[in-house]
N, C-alpha and C positions, 0 to 999 in steps of 0.2 A: 472506442466503442465498448469499453469495459472488459475487453479480453486481456488475459494475462500475457506479459512479455517474458517474465521470469518469476521463479519462486525461490524463496530462501526460508528455510525452517530454522527457528531459533527456540530457545527456552522461554518459558512464560515470564521469567523475571527480567528479561531484556527490554530496555526502553525502546519504543518503536523507531525513533529516528536514527539510532545507532546502526542497525542492519540496513536501513534504507540507504544510507550513504554507500555501504558496500554493494548493495544491489544495483544502485544507479551507476556505479563505476563501469559496469559491463554494457551500459546503454548510452548512446550519444544523446545528451539532453540539452545541448546548447540551442538556444532559441525556443525552447519548449516552455509550456506552462505546467507546473507540477501542482496537481490538486491533491490536497490531503486534509485529514481532519485535525482537530486540535492537538492530538498527540504528536504531530510532526511540526509543531510551531516553536520548537526550541530555537534559541538564538544561534547556536552552533550550526544547526541544520539549515536555517535560512541563509546564513552567511556562506555556507558551503555551496548552496544552490546558486547564489549570486556569483561566486567565483567560477562556477561552471557555465556562466552566462545563461542561466535559466531563470525564469520568473516563477513566482509561487502564488497560489491561491489557497492560503491556509488561514482559517480564522484564529484570532488570538484567544487564549484561555481567559476566563472571567477574571482571574486574579492577576492578569498581566499588567505590569506597571507602565509600559509604553506600548499600547496597542497600535497596530498598523491597519491601513485601509485594506478592505477585502472586496473583490468583485463578487458580490453575492449572487448575481445572475449567473456567472460562470461557475461558481461554487456548486450550484445545484446539479451540475453534471457529474459530481462525484457519486451520485446514486448508482451509476452504472457499475462501479466497482463493488458497491455494497450488494447489488443484485447478483453479481457473479458469485460472491461468497455465499449468498443465500441459495443459489443453485447448487453449489458444492455440498451444502448441508442436507440436500435431499438424499445424498448417499449416507446411510446410517453409519457406515464404516468410518467416514470422515467426521461426522458430527459427534460421534461417541469415542473416537480415537481408539478403534479396536487394535490397530497395529501398535505393538509396544516399541518396536525399533523405529528410529527416526527415518532410516533409509527406506524401509518398507512403507511407512506412512507417506513419505514424500512421493514414492513411486505411485501409490494409489491416488494421490492428489493429481499427479500428471495424467493418469488414466481417466480419472473422473472429469478433469478439465477438457480433455480431448472429446470425451463422450458428450459433455454438455455443449461444447462449441459446435458439434456436428448436428445438433438438434435444432 
């Protein structure tokens, strides 16, 4: 339904699929379909999902040499996650990153998420 299961805060220079593997370690994903945008389409991440017995719905990048098939009808559901991030940005403190410490920023993300989920 687009609601978060877990959060992981990283630096801006970290490639998206690297922390995704760490985040999915804590969640049982066998038999699941993982929806992601093009940033998660790396070969390492896709192979890792297959070893975890999960399927993926991730579109290939435009410059991909060996593109794979994508269920575009199912991929449309990823907008739920994007809508959640949009709801978080209603909090100016999150959108402008007022908190300088990662710990306090992540704490406010948790609080804002709880607030948005209860509305």
